Backbone bond lengths (Angstrom), bond angles and torsions (degrees), N, CA, C in turn:
res aa  C-N    CA-C-N  psi(-1)  N-CA   C-N-CA  omega(-1)  CA-C   N-CA-C  phi
1 X - - - 1.437 - - 1.541 108.57 -
2 X 1.344 118.93 119.48 1.472 121.73 -176.13 1.508 110.59 -95.96
3 X 1.308 119.89 92.88 1.444 121.93 178.93 1.501 112.95 -122.34
4 X 1.306 116.98 -2.75 1.478 119.96 176.90 1.494 109.43 -63.06
5 X 1.304 119.49 -40.36 1.431 123.46 -179.73 1.508 110.64 -57.93
6 X 1.381 113.42 -42.32 1.441 119.22 178.46 1.501 112.63 -62.67
7 X 1.366 114.36 -39.55 1.471 116.49 178.36 1.526 111.40 -62.35
8 X 1.363 115.03 -43.04 1.464 120.08 -178.66 1.491 109.05 -61.46
9 X 1.338 119.13 -58.63 1.498 121.92 -175.73 1.495 113.38 -56.01
10 X 1.305 114.16 -43.15 1.467 119.55 -178.07 1.516 110.98 -64.71
11 X 1.329 117.10 -53.38 1.460 120.72 -178.95 1.532 113.07 -57.00
12 X 1.309 116.47 -48.92 1.455 119.99 -177.27 1.577 108.48 -64.05
13 X 1.373 115.30 -38.00 1.426 115.77 -174.62 1.497 113.19 -77.95
14 X 1.303 119.70 -17.09 1.478 121.63 -176.32 1.505 111.07 -56.86
15 X 1.340 116.78 -49.50 1.469 120.00 -175.54 1.464 113.53 -110.14
16 X 1.335 120.17 -8.01 1.442 119.83 -170.85 1.462 114.51 -98.14
17 X 1.346 123.11 -3.40 1.455 122.17 -178.11 1.480 111.68 67.65
18 X 1.405 119.67 -162.54 1.446 121.33 -178.17 1.501 113.83 -55.66
19 X 1.321 115.97 -42.31 1.494 119.02 -177.88 1.504 109.13 -65.16
20 X 1.288 118.77 -44.21 1.458 123.95 179.85 1.527 109.84 -61.90
21 X 1.281 116.19 -41.06 1.484 120.76 -177.71 1.527 109.66 -64.73
22 X 1.370 116.69 -42.46 1.447 120.82 178.60 1.510 108.04 -61.22
23 X 1.336 117.00 -45.16 1.513 117.62 -179.85 1.515 109.76 -61.33
24 X 1.349 115.33 -41.69 1.426 119.02 -176.49 1.481 113.84 -63.50
25 X 1.329 116.60 -39.48 1.487 122.23 178.60 1.515 110.09 -64.60
26 X 1.349 115.31 -43.27 1.475 118.16 -177.65 1.545 111.28 -68.14
27 X 1.324 115.89 -46.79 1.500 118.10 176.74 1.518 111.60 -62.60
28 X 1.326 115.37 -41.68 1.465 118.50 -179.10 1.497 108.94 -63.28
29 X 1.234 121.83 -39.01 1.460 121.08 179.96 1.553 107.35 -68.14
30 X 1.325 117.99 -40.59 1.469 120.27 179.13 1.529 108.99 -61.16
31 X 1.303 120.07 -36.71 1.475 123.20 177.38 1.527 110.23 -63.53
32 X 1.337 119.27 -45.29 1.408 123.71 179.40 1.535 109.55 -64.72
33 X 1.348 115.29 -41.69 1.429 120.14 178.45 1.579 112.95 -61.28
34 X 1.355 114.22 -43.30 1.506 118.13 179.37 1.480 108.19 -65.39
35 X 1.312 120.61 -39.18 1.434 119.55 178.80 1.474 115.28 -66.66
36 X 1.319 114.79 -27.63 1.483 119.21 -173.62 1.552 112.20 -102.62
37 X 1.329 116.33 7.50 1.476 116.26 177.02 1.537 109.30 -69.67
38 X 1.351 117.55 157.32 1.475 121.02 -176.21 1.540 112.03 -50.72
39 X 1.360 118.24 -39.52 1.420 122.57 -176.70 1.544 110.97 -64.53
40 X 1.307 116.32 -32.26 1.440 118.92 -177.40 1.479 116.20 -105.51
41 X 1.392 115.92 5.68 1.426 120.38 -172.87 1.528 114.03 -55.13
42 X 1.381 113.17 -41.51 1.453 117.68 -174.73 1.509 113.71 -70.65
43 X 1.350 116.61 -18.05 1.431 117.84 -175.62 1.524 113.52 -124.08
44 X 1.307 115.17 31.12 1.449 119.03 -179.59 1.529 114.04 -56.14
45 X 1.383 113.47 -44.75 1.421 121.87 179.44 1.525 113.58 -57.41
46 X 1.396 112.56 -49.90 1.435 117.72 179.77 1.546 113.77 -64.12
47 X 1.357 114.84 -37.28 1.451 119.50 179.35 1.533 110.06 -61.91
48 X 1.354 114.75 -53.65 1.404 117.59 -177.69 1.515 115.22 -63.10
49 X 1.310 115.40 -37.62 1.485 121.51 178.39 1.501 108.80 -61.49
50 X 1.328 118.64 -50.44 1.462 121.73 -176.81 1.529 111.14 -63.49
51 X 1.355 116.75 -44.00 1.458 118.44 -176.26 1.546 109.86 -64.03
52 X 1.335 114.87 -47.92 1.428 118.24 179.60 1.592 111.85 -54.33
53 X 1.348 113.61 -52.18 1.524 119.08 -178.03 1.535 109.13 -60.64
54 X 1.343 118.70 -44.39 1.447 122.14 -177.28 1.526 111.43 -60.76
55 X 1.353 118.33 -41.43 1.440 122.30 179.07 1.542 109.25 -53.18
56 X 1.334 115.68 -53.84 1.452 116.94 -173.96 1.542 113.62 -82.88
57 X 1.257 119.89 -26.56 1.444 120.65 175.24 1.526 112.37 -67.10
58 X 1.334 116.83 -43.10 1.492 122.26 179.75 1.484 107.97 -71.01
59 X 1.347 119.09 -28.58 1.466 122.05 175.04 1.518 111.97 -65.00
60 X 1.332 113.11 -38.23 1.467 120.47 178.79 1.545 109.88 -70.77
61 X 1.328 114.99 -39.42 1.492 120.53 177.06 1.530 111.98 -58.29
62 X 1.387 111.37 -48.11 1.470 112.77 -178.20 1.503 112.81 -67.60
63 X 1.292 116.72 -36.28 1.509 120.51 -179.35 1.519 107.46 -63.31
64 X 1.321 120.87 -32.77 1.440 123.22 -174.90 1.573 111.47 -93.39
65 X 1.348 114.56 -1.59 1.491 116.43 -170.70 1.506 114.52 -63.63
66 X 1.286 123.56 -16.18 1.412 124.06 176.59 1.517 112.19 -100.93
67 X 1.362 115.85 8.48 1.470 119.33 173.64 1.482 112.70 104.04
68 X 1.341 122.32 -13.98 1.440 122.57 179.43 1.460 108.41 -153.06
69 X 1.368 119.55 158.75 1.429 125.83 177.47 1.517 106.62 -115.58
70 X 1.375 113.12 121.82 1.457 120.84 -178.29 1.532 110.03 -78.43
71 X 1.335 116.29 164.86 1.460 122.38 179.14 1.520 108.11 -63.63
72 X 1.349 117.30 -35.53 1.440 120.24 -178.88 1.547 111.90 -63.70
73 X 1.312 113.37 -38.34 1.479 117.18 -179.96 1.534 110.58 -70.20
74 X 1.300 117.84 -39.24 1.513 121.31 175.71 1.503 106.99 -62.39
75 X 1.275 118.03 -43.94 1.503 121.58 178.87 1.530 111.12 -61.68
76 X 1.322 116.86 -40.32 1.453 119.58 -179.73 1.508 111.24 -64.48
77 X 1.352 115.70 -42.53 1.498 118.60 177.90 1.491 109.96 -64.98
78 X 1.311 119.88 -40.00 1.484 120.21 178.83 1.486 111.21 -66.36
79 X 1.281 118.27 -40.28 1.500 123.82 176.59 1.556 109.80 -56.01
80 X 1.306 116.54 -48.10 1.437 121.61 178.30 1.518 110.54 -58.92
81 X 1.276 118.48 -46.28 1.474 120.90 -178.42 1.473 111.16 -68.40
82 X 1.345 117.96 -39.87 1.477 119.78 177.30 1.500 112.36 -67.14
83 X 1.320 115.88 -36.19 1.441 119.56 -178.03 1.515 113.20 -69.44
84 X 1.287 115.65 -17.59 1.495 122.27 178.95 1.507 111.90 -87.29
85 X 1.368 115.64 -8.43 1.457 120.42 -178.75 1.560 114.30 54.22
86 X 1.362 112.59 38.37 1.461 116.99 175.95 1.492 112.97 -59.03
87 X 1.322 117.74 150.18 1.446 119.45 167.89 1.505 107.55 -79.53
88 X 1.351 114.75 171.95 1.462 118.61 -174.15 1.559 113.57 -57.22
89 X 1.274 115.48 -34.04 1.439 117.97 -179.58 1.523 112.50 -62.80
90 X 1.352 116.29 -46.80 1.444 121.51 -177.37 1.489 110.39 -73.85
91 X 1.312 119.71 -32.72 1.516 120.35 175.79 1.529 107.34 -60.55
92 X 1.344 115.44 -47.81 1.454 119.91 -177.81 1.567 111.12 -62.40
93 X 1.232 115.63 -39.36 1.486 121.81 176.11 1.504 113.05 -61.24
94 X 1.323 112.91 -49.16 1.494 119.37 178.78 1.540 109.59 -59.34
95 X 1.321 118.39 -44.32 1.465 122.36 -179.24 1.510 108.89 -65.07
96 X 1.318 118.53 -42.17 1.466 118.15 178.95 1.522 112.04 -63.19
97 X 1.356 117.95 -39.91 1.463 121.56 175.78 1.467 112.27 -62.83
98 X 1.339 119.31 -46.37 1.452 125.94 177.54 1.517 108.18 -56.41
99 X 1.314 118.74 -49.69 1.455 123.17 -178.31 1.572 110.22 -63.46
100 X 1.285 118.51 -38.31 1.436 123.21 177.69 1.555 109.52 -62.34
101 X 1.312 115.69 -42.26 1.420 121.27 -177.14 1.541 113.80 -64.87
102 X 1.320 116.36 -31.64 1.443 118.83 -176.33 1.503 114.86 -87.46
103 X 1.373 116.54 1.62 1.436 120.33 177.79 1.575 108.79 -79.55
104 X 1.271 116.30 149.13 1.437 124.69 -174.73 1.515 113.32 -59.46
105 X 1.373 116.20 -30.00 1.470 120.09 -175.84 1.587 111.74 -95.75
106 X 1.299 117.20 12.20 1.449 121.07 -179.18 1.526 108.96 -62.66
107 X 1.422 118.52 122.24 1.459 120.11 -176.84 1.516 112.67 -81.11
108 X 1.297 117.22 69.87 1.477 116.97 -173.67 1.510 114.48 -62.84
109 X 1.369 118.15 -33.48 1.433 119.70 179.97 1.562 110.20 -63.23
110 X 1.326 114.14 -45.62 1.460 118.57 179.60 1.539 110.34 -63.69
111 X 1.298 115.59 -39.48 1.489 117.44 -179.11 1.479 111.43 -65.25
112 X 1.372 117.78 -41.16 1.465 118.73 179.61 1.511 111.51 -66.97
113 X 1.333 114.02 -37.54 1.493 118.38 179.11 1.547 111.27 -61.94
114 X 1.357 115.66 -41.63 1.427 119.62 178.52 1.530 111.08 -68.24
115 X 1.317 116.43 -36.79 1.463 120.85 177.44 1.478 108.84 -58.01
116 X 1.305 117.80 -49.43 1.468 122.23 179.40 1.520 110.84 -57.51
117 X 1.320 115.24 -41.76 1.487 120.68 -179.99 1.564 112.97 -64.40
118 X 1.334 116.88 -46.58 1.416 117.19 -176.86 1.523 113.95 -74.94
119 X 1.337 114.94 -21.11 1.454 121.22 179.12 1.522 111.70 -100.78
120 X 1.325 116.69 18.46 1.426 120.48 178.62 1.513 114.09 -52.51
121 X 1.290 114.30 129.16 1.485 121.53 -179.35 1.527 113.83 77.17
122 X 1.363 117.01 7.56 1.468 119.27 178.21 1.544 111.89 -129.53
123 X 1.349 112.71 71.75 1.460 118.88 -178.97 1.523 112.46 -60.96
124 X 1.340 117.59 -19.27 1.499 119.51 176.02 1.467 110.12 -64.19
125 X 1.336 117.10 -39.64 1.471 119.75 178.65 1.488 114.94 -68.36
126 X 1.350 115.49 -37.58 1.426 120.27 179.27 1.534 108.11 -68.96
127 X 1.357 116.78 -37.58 1.426 119.64 176.35 1.511 113.36 -64.87
128 X 1.324 117.70 -35.61 1.400 124.43 174.34 1.549 111.76 -61.42
129 X 1.303 113.38 -44.67 1.503 120.29 -178.43 1.554 107.43 -64.01
130 X 1.299 117.59 -43.46 1.496 120.38 -178.76 1.534 108.05 -64.58
131 X 1.343 118.29 -42.60 1.362 123.66 -178.76 1.564 114.74 -58.68
132 X 1.354 114.01 -43.22 1.400 121.51 177.32 1.506 111.02 -60.32
133 X 1.336 118.25 -45.69 1.452 123.59 -179.47 1.553 111.31 -62.39
134 X 1.348 113.93 -39.03 1.478 117.73 -175.58 1.566 108.08 -74.34
135 X 1.344 116.03 -36.68 1.452 117.57 177.60 1.486 112.18 -62.92
136 X 1.267 117.19 -45.38 1.484 122.87 178.80 1.521 112.24 -59.25
137 X 1.340 115.16 -43.96 1.447 121.02 -179.48 1.562 111.61 -67.03
138 X 1.318 112.48 -43.55 1.484 118.18 177.37 1.598 110.82 -59.41
139 X 1.327 112.74 -43.03 1.474 115.21 -177.99 1.505 110.79 -73.22
140 X 1.359 118.25 -26.48 1.410 120.34 -178.20 1.521 115.72 -77.99
141 X 1.356 115.29 -52.82 1.456 116.78 -178.43 1.549 112.84 -143.44
142 X 1.303 116.29 14.00 1.447 120.41 -179.20 1.545 113.57 69.07
143 X 1.294 116.13 27.90 1.493 121.04 -179.76 1.489 112.23 61.74
144 X 1.342 115.65 33.97 1.492 117.20 177.81 1.603 110.54 -77.26
145 X 1.295 113.18 169.09 1.434 119.88 176.04 1.520 110.75 65.12
146 X 1.366 116.45 -140.35 1.428 118.41 -175.44 1.528 115.17 -91.81
147 X 1.344 115.00 6.06 1.467 118.19 -177.27 1.595 112.32 -63.35
148 X 1.319 112.95 -40.19 1.492 117.35 179.23 1.530 109.13 -56.54
149 X 1.314 117.89 -43.28 1.466 124.24 179.99 1.493 111.51 -62.47
150 X 1.315 114.55 -43.79 1.517 121.53 -178.49 1.551 109.91 -65.90
151 X 1.350 115.70 -46.97 1.475 116.91 177.34 1.531 113.91 -65.74
152 X 1.373 115.27 -38.05 1.434 118.53 176.87 1.539 111.04 -59.54
153 X 1.336 116.47 -42.96 1.468 121.03 179.86 1.517 109.52 -64.83
154 X 1.281 119.18 -43.85 1.503 121.57 175.49 1.551 109.24 -59.61
155 X 1.315 114.26 -43.72 1.511 114.91 179.77 1.538 113.22 -60.78
156 X 1.342 114.86 -42.36 1.466 118.14 178.86 1.523 111.01 -63.53
157 X 1.324 117.69 -38.36 1.469 121.32 178.77 1.511 110.70 -64.72
158 X 1.356 115.57 -32.18 1.462 120.59 -178.89 1.597 112.48 -78.82
159 X 1.328 113.50 -7.63 1.457 120.21 176.59 1.468 117.07 103.76
160 X 1.384 116.00 16.97 1.508 119.15 -176.35 1.485 108.22 -103.08
161 X 1.349 115.96 142.38 1.471 122.35 179.59 1.511 108.53 -80.17
162 X 1.304 119.84 157.90 1.477 124.31 177.20 1.510 114.69 -53.77
163 X 1.342 119.14 -40.26 1.436 118.75 176.96 1.510 114.74 -62.70
164 X 1.371 114.60 -36.03 1.450 121.32 179.80 1.611 110.56 -68.19
165 X 1.301 114.27 -36.34 1.457 121.31 -179.96 1.509 110.51 -70.79
166 X 1.343 116.24 -47.71 1.458 118.97 179.48 1.522 110.83 -70.73
167 X 1.296 118.81 -27.88 1.464 121.61 177.48 1.490 110.86 -70.06
168 X 1.386 114.10 -36.76 1.536 118.26 178.62 1.477 107.28 -66.86
169 X 1.326 120.61 -40.31 1.457 120.49 -178.07 1.506 110.07 -64.94
170 X 1.332 116.58 -42.34 1.484 118.49 179.31 1.506 110.91 -62.36
171 X 1.284 118.67 -40.57 1.473 123.67 -176.41 1.519 108.50 -68.14
172 X 1.338 117.89 -42.05 1.489 121.64 -179.55 1.542 109.03 -66.37
173 X 1.301 116.25 -39.92 1.472 120.26 178.25 1.526 112.46 -60.65
174 X 1.317 115.51 -40.55 1.442 123.21 179.74 1.514 108.44 -68.50
175 X 1.310 118.64 -43.37 1.456 120.67 179.33 1.515 109.73 -66.30
176 X 1.307 119.90 -39.61 1.473 122.85 -178.24 1.543 106.40 -64.23
177 X 1.287 118.05 -41.45 1.525 121.35 -178.58 1.556 107.19 -66.54
178 X 1.312 117.51 -39.24 1.457 120.77 -178.69 1.486 108.47 -66.63
179 X 1.309 117.11 -41.46 1.501 120.22 179.28 1.590 110.06 -61.97
180 X 1.295 111.79 -42.20 1.483 116.36 -178.22 1.548 110.67 -65.26
181 X 1.332 114.39 -34.08 1.472 119.03 -178.83 1.491 111.35 -82.26
182 X 1.317 116.61 -8.50 1.460 120.10 178.43 1.546 114.54 78.72
183 X 1.298 113.93 20.67 1.460 118.76 -179.67 1.510 111.15 -126.78
184 X 1.329 115.75 166.02 1.459 117.86 -177.70 1.545 108.99 -77.56
185 X 1.339 119.51 -31.01 1.431 122.33 -179.91 1.514 111.35 -143.04
186 X 1.359 112.82 149.07 1.469 118.07 176.50 1.514 113.09 -97.79
187 X 1.274 118.11 -5.51 1.420 120.79 -179.83 1.480 112.31 167.19
188 X 1.351 115.72 -175.63 1.486 118.18 179.65 1.486 112.27 -64.92
189 X 1.306 118.15 147.85 1.481 125.48 173.35 1.470 108.28 -66.35
190 X 1.347 118.33 137.98 1.457 117.54 176.20 1.507 108.57 -92.75
191 X 1.311 116.81 172.71 1.427 122.18 -172.54 1.524 113.90 -63.18
192 X 1.367 117.24 -40.52 1.434 123.36 179.86 1.539 109.80 -62.29
193 X 1.330 115.45 -48.31 1.448 119.83 176.06 1.483 114.58 -58.31
194 X 1.320 115.26 -40.07 1.442 121.37 176.68 1.504 115.22 -54.35
195 X 1.384 114.28 -49.15 1.441 119.33 174.14 1.492 113.43 -62.82
196 X 1.254 117.58 -35.98 1.488 122.74 178.13 1.540 108.51 -61.79
197 X 1.328 116.26 -47.89 1.516 118.95 -177.74 1.462 110.27 -60.88
198 X 1.340 118.83 -39.38 1.447 120.82 -178.24 1.586 111.61 -81.47
199 X 1.315 116.54 -7.68 1.444 121.63 179.01 1.510 114.96 68.71
200 X 1.296 116.33 32.50 1.517 120.81 178.41 1.523 110.71 -129.13
201 X 1.260 117.95 167.36 1.416 124.17 179.35 1.509 109.84 -96.15
202 X 1.335 117.09 165.30 1.437 122.61 -178.96 1.553 113.16 -70.62
203 X 1.372 111.27 -12.01 1.484 116.92 178.87 1.496 112.17 -89.55
204 X 1.293 117.98 -2.94 1.432 122.86 176.06 1.491 114.81 -57.57
205 X 1.293 118.15 145.52 1.474 122.86 176.86 1.514 112.09 -72.28
206 X 1.290 119.87 162.79 1.443 121.37 176.75 1.516 109.30 -58.94
207 X 1.359 116.38 -41.04 1.469 121.42 177.80 1.498 109.65 -58.80
208 X 1.327 118.95 -42.02 1.425 121.64 179.57 1.538 113.03 -64.71
209 X 1.343 114.23 -35.66 1.493 118.47 178.69 1.535 107.36 -64.73
210 X 1.308 116.88 -46.43 1.456 120.20 -176.98 1.521 111.32 -63.87
211 X 1.298 114.70 -39.11 1.479 122.20 -178.76 1.519 110.65 -64.59
212 X 1.376 115.76 -46.30 1.435 118.73 178.46 1.522 112.13 -64.39
213 X 1.311 116.39 -39.06 1.454 121.50 -179.20 1.525 109.88 -63.10
214 X 1.352 117.86 -51.57 1.463 120.21 -179.77 1.517 114.46 -62.41
215 X 1.371 113.90 -34.81 1.477 116.93 179.52 1.515 111.24 -66.92
216 X 1.341 115.44 -46.73 1.465 120.02 -179.38 1.510 111.68 -63.59
217 X 1.344 117.38 -41.34 1.423 120.55 -178.18 1.508 108.95 -65.82
218 X 1.325 118.87 -36.88 1.478 121.55 176.94 1.461 111.96 -67.85
219 X 1.348 117.43 -44.34 1.503 119.98 -179.03 1.507 112.70 -67.38
220 X 1.334 117.39 -29.28 1.432 118.02 -173.50 1.562 112.46 -108.84
221 X 1.382 116.13 18.08 1.453 118.25 176.73 1.517 109.11 -62.09
222 X 1.281 118.36 130.58 1.487 121.99 -177.68 1.539 113.78 -48.30
223 X 1.332 115.32 -47.40 1.470 118.30 -179.49 1.538 113.15 -59.72
224 X 1.348 117.38 -36.10 1.413 121.50 -179.13 1.485 110.55 -74.86
225 X 1.324 116.34 -35.69 1.510 119.00 176.46 1.553 110.57 -66.74
226 X 1.249 116.72 -38.41 1.466 120.07 176.42 1.522 109.64 -61.55
227 X 1.355 114.88 -45.21 1.403 119.65 -177.52 1.533 110.96 -63.74
228 X 1.301 117.76 -25.74 1.465 123.60 -179.27 1.561 110.92 -87.07
229 X 1.310 116.27 -7.00 1.485 119.06 178.24 1.505 114.14 126.64
230 X 1.275 122.41 -4.02 1.417 121.89 177.82 1.584 110.22 -70.69
231 X 1.341 116.05 125.10 1.472 119.47 -178.25 1.552 107.24 -57.49
232 X 1.358 111.79 144.80 1.483 117.82 178.87 1.565 113.01 -60.09
233 X 1.327 112.08 -28.39 1.467 117.53 179.74 1.552 113.49 -65.83
234 X 1.358 114.64 -13.70 1.457 118.51 -177.31 1.541 111.17 -105.87
235 X 1.329 116.70 13.19 1.437 121.76 179.36 1.548 110.47 -55.78
236 X 1.299 116.81 -39.98 1.455 120.89 -178.45 1.515 111.32 -61.26
237 X 1.390 116.09 -34.94 1.442 120.06 177.48 1.534 111.16 -66.57
238 X 1.310 113.94 -39.38 1.462 118.94 175.35 1.471 111.46 -60.65
239 X 1.323 117.27 -42.42 1.443 123.17 -179.59 1.542 108.96 -62.17
240 X 1.330 119.81 -37.70 1.402 124.46 177.04 1.567 110.24 -60.65
241 X 1.342 115.08 -41.39 1.470 121.05 179.16 1.527 109.83 -63.76
242 X 1.362 118.82 -45.62 1.443 119.21 179.10 1.518 113.34 -67.87
243 X 1.310 115.92 -31.97 1.488 119.92 175.42 1.508 110.38 -61.66
244 X 1.300 115.35 -39.62 1.493 119.55 -177.63 1.543 109.88 -69.19
245 X 1.321 117.07 -37.89 1.438 122.26 175.25 1.494 110.48 -63.52
246 X 1.298 114.15 -46.67 1.510 118.36 178.73 1.539 110.79 -60.37
247 X 1.341 115.74 -45.14 1.439 118.79 178.27 1.556 113.42 -57.59
248 X 1.389 113.17 -41.19 1.459 117.30 -178.63 1.542 109.58 -64.02
249 X 1.344 115.58 -39.14 1.452 118.36 -177.28 1.592 107.49 -69.07
250 X 1.278 118.07 -42.22 1.445 120.07 -178.57 1.537 112.12 -62.62
251 X 1.379 116.58 -37.53 1.444 118.60 176.30 1.517 112.57 -60.72
252 X 1.368 112.51 -47.43 1.463 118.78 177.98 1.491 113.98 -65.17
253 X 1.342 116.51 -42.00 1.439 120.53 179.58 1.473 113.39 -64.90
254 X 1.303 116.32 -34.63 1.504 120.23 175.75 1.510 109.73 -68.01
255 X 1.279 117.83 -44.23 1.463 121.29 -179.77 1.503 111.82 -64.96
256 X 1.284 119.73 -34.84 1.494 121.45 -177.83 1.503 109.73 -99.41
257 X 1.328 119.87 -2.97 1.424 123.86 -176.49 1.522 114.01 56.21
258 X 1.358 111.38 43.59 1.467 122.17 177.50 1.489 107.96 -74.73
259 X 1.321 117.80 134.19 1.503 120.47 176.75 1.514 108.92 -111.89
């Protein structure tokens, strides 16, 4: 049963608007592809089951990390589940995982270690996992209290540097504000966000910037995404994604005077 892609697309689309939805569809398809590669063919069910449970269990752990779960955090979790249009079986499963994660004996360290193991060589999946957790926390309490520290620690364990983690938070906040305003964007992308979108640091060379831009534009070309399984009706979402990549490059190019 292939429902991990549904989880990905739905979660990213909940707070990200058209751009977030396009990202979600792409990463979701990547997840399905990873699970169905020849190397993983024999354990597709186990892979999907673990990833699904880990998403909601760690979400519960983060929500309870300061000792209590607020009504806003419960509401945020419910909104995520509702937005995914789960059937009753998967809603129940997500709730069970969330409840397991908020227990005092939840082995979060072991869970994260296993997540890293099963997603070996797929940083896109680990990035997706981190993004889900940050979206839920932002929707729940705005990352107040110790939750930012907990998510930052999880992000570091997953292999992400502090600038990447803070850049992701800034980008998600901007997208959430844009969604609340009913528009695709609230203003021009700043330089830090631009580097985050291209997945490079500000110390990257001009050649690295161009290389990252060309790679992302190629990977996210609407025709290629459709060929990989993206419904043709979602081509406009893929175009939004490439527009964001192009905007990020233009911001950096202008700052560096790259021609």
